N, C-alpha and C positions, 0 to 999 in steps of 0.2 A: 505505807505498805511497801514491801520490797519490789524490786523490778523483776520482770518475768525472765526466767532462765529455763530454756528447754533442756531437759536432762539428757536427751538423746542427740544433742548437738554434735558430738563426736561421731556418732554413727551416721548422722546426716552428712557430715563432711566426707566420711569414707564413701558413702553412696554417691555423692557428687563426684568425687575423684574417680570412682569406678565407672560412672556414666561417661565422664570425659575420656577415660581410657578406651571404653568401648567405641566411642565416636572416632577416636584416632585410629583404632584398629579397622573399623569399617572404611574409613577414608583411605587407609593404606590398601585394603583389598580392592576398593573401587579404582584406585590409581593403577594397580596391577592389572585389573581387568581392562582398563582403558589402554594401557600399554600393549597388552596382548591383541586387542582389537586393531590398534594402529599397525602393529607388526604383521598381523594377518592381512590387512589391506595393502601393505607394502609388498608382501609376497604375492598377493593376487595381481598387483600391478606388474610385478616382475614376470609372473607366469604369462600374463597377456602379452608383454613385450617378447618373451621367448616364443610364444605361439606365432606371433607376427613374424618374427625372425625366421621361424621354421617355414612359414608360408612363402616368405621371400626366397628361401633357399630351394624350395620345390618348384619355383617357376621354370617353365621350359627354357632351355638354353643356358641357364645359370645354375643348374643342379650341382650342389656341393655336398657330396655324400658325407665327408668327414665333418663338415660344419653342421649338417643335418643330424648326425649321430650325437655330436657334442650338444647341440641344442636340445635334443630329445633327452639326453642324460640330465641336463640342467633342469628341464621341466620336471623330470622324475624327482630330482632332489627337492625342488620347490614344492612339489605335491606332498612329499613326505614331511617337509617342514610345516606345511599348512595343516596337515593332519595332526602333527604333534602340537601345534599351537591351538588347534580346535579342541584337542583333548585337555590341554592345560586350561583353556578358557572354561571348559565345563567344570573342572575342579575349582577354579577361582570363583566362578559364579556360585557354586555350592557353598564355598567358604564365605562369600559375601552375604549370601542368604542366612547362613548360620550366625555371622557377626551382626547382621541386621536384627535378628531375633534376640541376640544377647543385648543389643542396645535397647531394644524395646522393653525387655525385662528390667534392665538396670534403670531405665527411665521410669518405669512403673513403680519400682521399689522406692525411688527417690520421691516421686509424687506422693506416695503413701505417707512417708515421713513428713513431708512438707505440709500435707493436710493435717496430720496429727499435731504438728507444731502450731499451725494456724488455729485449730480448735482449742488447744491448751492456752494459747495466748488470748483468745477471745474469752475463755472461761476466767483467766486471770484478770483481764480488764473488767469483766462483769463483777468479780469478787471485790476488786479494788473500788469500783463504783459503789457497790453495796456497803462496803466498810466506810467510805466517805459519807454516804447518805446517812448511815447510822450515826457517825460522829456529828454531822450537822443536826440531826434530830436531837441527840443528847445535848448539844450546845444550845439549841433553841429551847429545849425543855428546861435546862438549868437557868437560862435567861428569864424564862417565864416564871419559874419558881422564885427567883430572886426579886423580880418585879412584884410578885404577889406578896412576898415577905415585906418589902419596903412599903407597900400601900396598906398593909394590914396593921 
């Protein structure tokens, strides 16, 4: 009997490539998300340093109005950057969620084809075994008939 050949093998390979592509896209989105979080933490640290510098400039006897204004402007710039990063992070998180769903769907489609291939392979093995058993029966029957003819 012939060897098993899955007729949808090409489609299976396409689905596998699609799933791998979805994984890569999700990984890229997660890296972008992580970079934005790290950038936000860096800005938070800079804001804390600027706030401390502003407190130092407000101490009695060392008040530096120009330095205080400069520090305040810097804090405002940092706050605006932090808001922008937060907005970008929301967008990237939404994109990550969308890509995660696309990966789940691609994985589901791949599993469906893999299960179909497994079922068809099992049916093929069963048919091959049935054909072999049939051949063994025919061979045994022919042997029996020949022995009967010889003894008769």
